[in-house]
N, C-alpha and C positions, 0 to 999 in steps of 0.2 A: 345527503339523502333528500331527494326531491319529492314533492307531494304528488306530482303527476305520476311518477314511477310507483308510488305507494298505491295510488288509486288503481293503476293498471294491474298490480298484483292482486288486487281484490275485485277484478272485473267480473268474475263468476258470482260473487256474492251480490253484486250490484244487479246483475242480470236476474238472479233469483228473486231479488227484492222487487224489481220492476214486474215480474210475472206475478208476484204475490200482490202488489198494488192493483194490477189489472183485475185479478181474480176477486180481490176484496171489493173493489168498486163495483163489479158486476153483482156480487153477492148482496151488498148493501142496497144497491139499486133495486134489486129483485124484490127485497123484503119492504120496500116503500120508503127508504130514507130519501130525504131531499138531497139534490146535488151539492148544495153549499155545505151541508153538514158532512157529506162524504169527503168533500175537498179539505175541510178543516182537519178531519181525521188523518187523511193521507198526508197533508202538509205537516202536521204535528209529528207523525211518525218519521217522515223524511228528514225534518230538522233535527230530531232526536238521533237519527242514524248518522247525519253529517257531523253532529257534535261528538258522537262516540269515535267516529273515523278521525276527527281532528285532535281529540284528546289522545287517542292511541298513537297517531302520527307524531305529535310533538313529544310525547313520552319516549317513543323509540328513538327519535332524532336526538334527544338529550342523552340517552343511554349510549348511542353509537358515537357521539361526540366525546363523551367521557372516555369510551374505549379507545378511540383514535388518539386522544391526548395521552392516554395511559401507555399505549404502544409507542408512541412517538418518544416518550421519555424513557423507554426501555433500551438499554444497550443490546441485550439479547432478546429480540422480539419473539422468539418462539416460546418464551416463558410466560407469555400473556396470561395463560389459564391459571398460573400460579399466583398472580396478583389481582385478577379481576374478581368482582363480587359475583358469587353464585346466584344464578337467576331463580325465579320462583314459579314461572310458568312450566307445566309439565314438559311441552315439546322443547322449550329452551333448555331445560335441565338435561333432557336426553341428548341434545347437540353439545352441551357443555361437557357431559361425561365422555362422549366420543372424542371431543378435542383433547380432553385430559389424557386419555389413553394414547392418542396419536402423539401428543407432545412428550409424554412419558418415554415412548419409543424413540422419539427424535433425540431427546436428552441423552438417553443411553447410547445411541449411535454416535452423537457428537462427542461424548466422553471417550468412547472406544477409539474414534479417529484421533483425538487429542493424545491419548495414551500411546498409540501406534507412532504418531508424529514425534512425540518426545522420546520414545525409545529408539526411533530411527536417527534423530539428531544426536542423541548420546552415542549411538554406534558410530556415526560419522566423525564426531569430534575424537572419539577413542581411536578410530582407524586413522585419522590425520595425525595425531600424536604418535601413533605407532610407525607410520610410514616416513615421518620425519627423521627418525633415528637413521635408517639406512641412507637417506638422502644427505643428511649432515655427515655421516661417515664417509660417503662417496666424495663429498666436497673437501673434507679434510685430507682424504687420500690424494686428491689432485694437488693440494698445497704442498705435500711432501714428495710427490713424484710427478713433477711437471714435464710432460712430453706433449707432442702434437696430438697424439690419440687421447690422452687424458684431458687436454684442453677442450677438445670436441665434446667428450663425455661430460665434462663439467658444465659446458653450455647447456647440454640437454638436461642435466640435473637441475640447473637453475630454472629452466622452463617448467620442468615437472614441479619443482618447489613452488613456483608461482601458481600454477594450477591448483595444487594442494591447498595453498593459503586462500585462494578463491573459494574452494569447497567449504573450508572452515568458517570463513566469514559469511558466506551464504547461508550456512546452517544456522549461524547465530543471529541472522538478520532480524528475526521476529522478537528476540529477547535481548537486543543490544544493550538496553538500559541497565541490565543486570551485570554487564561486563566492562564498564568504563568508569573512569574517574575524571571529572572536569577539574582541571587545576592550571595554575599558571605554568606555561610550557615555553621553553626557548626553542624557536624553530630551527635555528641553525644546526644544532646537533642531530636533530631529526632528518633534515635534508642530507646531512653528512652520512648518516646511517644508510639511507637509501642509495646514495651514490656508491658507498663502499660495498653494499650488497650487490650491485649491478656493475662493479668495476670491470670485471672480465668481459661482460657483455659490451660494455662501453668501449673498452680498448679494442676488442675484436672488430667492432664496427666503426672504429676510428671516429668516435662522437666527441666533439669538442664541448666541454662543459664550462659554463660561465656562471659563477654563483657569487652574489653580493655577500660582503662579509658580515653584516649584521642584519638578519632577516626579521628581528623583532621577537616579541613575546606574545602569546595569546592564550586565552583560557580554553583549553580543548584537552583531548586525551592523546597522549603521545603515540600509543599503539595503533589506534585507529587512523590518525593522520599519517602515520608512517606507511600504513597499508594503502591508503588513498594515493599518496605521493608515489608509491612503488608502481601501482597501476598506471598512473599517468606517464612516469618515465619509461616503462616498458612499452607502452603505446608509442611514445616519441621515438624510441629506438626501432620498433617494429616497422613503423611507417615513415622511415627516413628516406632521404634521397642523397645525391652527391654532396660531400663536404657537410655532414650532418652537425648541427649545433643545437645545443639546449641552453637556454638562458633562464636562470632562476633568480628573481628579485622580489622585493615587497614594497608596498606603500602603506604608510601608517596614517590613520585618522583618529578622531577622538575616541570613537567606540570600537574601531575595527583595524585589523591588520589584513591587507589584501596580498596574498601570495600568488605570484605569477609564475607559470612554467610555460616557456615560449619555445617553440622549435621551428625549424625551416624545413619541415617535412613535406609530404606530398598534399597535406591539407585535406579538407572535406568539402564536398559539394554544398553549395548554399541550400539546396533543397533538402539536404539530409541532416543539417545542423540541429534542427528542433528535435530530431529523433534519436540522436546519438546516446542519450541516457535511458532509452527504452530497453527493457529486458529482451535480450535475444537479438537485437538489432545490429547487424554487421555492415550494412550499407555497401557501397561500391568497393571501398578499400578492403573489406573483408573477403572479397571475391577476386582481387587482382594481385599481381606480384607474387602469387603462390603462397600468400599469407593465410594462415588458418585463424579464424576469429570465432569466439564463443558468443560475443556480445553481452558478456556478464560483467566485465571489468568496470566500465563506466557506469553501468547500471548500480553496482555496489557502491561505487564512489559517490553517486547521487543520493542513494538512500542512507549511507552511512553519515554523510555530511549533514543531512537533515536531522538525523538522530542526535548528533552532538552539537546542534546549534550553529553549524556552519552553512555556507552556501557555495555552490559550485556553478560557474558559468563558463561558457566556451565561445571563442571566436576564431574563425578560420577562413582561409581563402585557398581555393584549390590550387595546387602546385606552388604555393608560396609559404604559408605558415599555419600554425594552430597555437592559440594561446589559451591556456586554461587558468581561470581565476578562482582561487579559493578564499572566500571572505570569512575570517575568523574573529569572534569577539575578542577584543583586547581589554575588557573590564569584566567584573564579576556579575553583570546584569543577567546573563543567561544562566550562570551557576545559581544565582539567588532564586530565580524563577523556578528552576528545576527542583530545588530543595523545598520549595513552598508547596 
């Protein structure tokens, strides 16, 4: 709050005061008062007016400073009227009461939106669990009746299953913290589960897999890491080229395990690498080779990684390779911080 703006807001009062001083000067002169006496009277009243302005200005400045500090410390800033001190001036009270009514309406609307979101997420989760039953049944049917037709159908069912899982994890993204447990986890079985889940897709596309024997242990959640790895492997298969290869290995340090997923696929343009984790970003690869892409897979990987204390990085060169690096904590540091 600047004093110059404060004065400009009261320019009408200042103008009226100047008119009043001119009129008073004329009146006092007319009745025979000496000019020095008139000057003293006008100067005294002017100094008094300036003092009143300064006192009011600094009082309001202090009030607004306290309000700004109060709202800065509020997570839900629309609740400001619930915690601010009720003013005492009549016009301020009227404004305060209007804000209270407006905020009450906003709070009711926010609560309504939150209820609707919660109901929608619950429906999505319920739908996902329901749809997984026929998907699983179809995959089992393929295992018992392997033909060329059922093989193709199974490939489509795997693709559907991946999209369904994306929907489920996307719906849970806002409250991931309630759905995972950070504990010491062996990474080799998790990678094995992902490869097993995609074995038909890998065989069909003649992808050569090279996995290190001991990938190490990390403090993470097995379910979420498995989902992240699954999205990465599916992308490697989707954007393959001739003689596709996927190499999975790890490097260990004092505090971390770095899990690498490297492929020799079509790669990513250098100008697009910084955007691959953006929601809905498909890039050039999503529009070529007849590949359909939602731009959700890597976005989910990035967000879920951060939620469980991991980091995800990507390095790629067009038409040569793509390497995704997952940095996972190998000690209880993250777990301890989370519990605090």
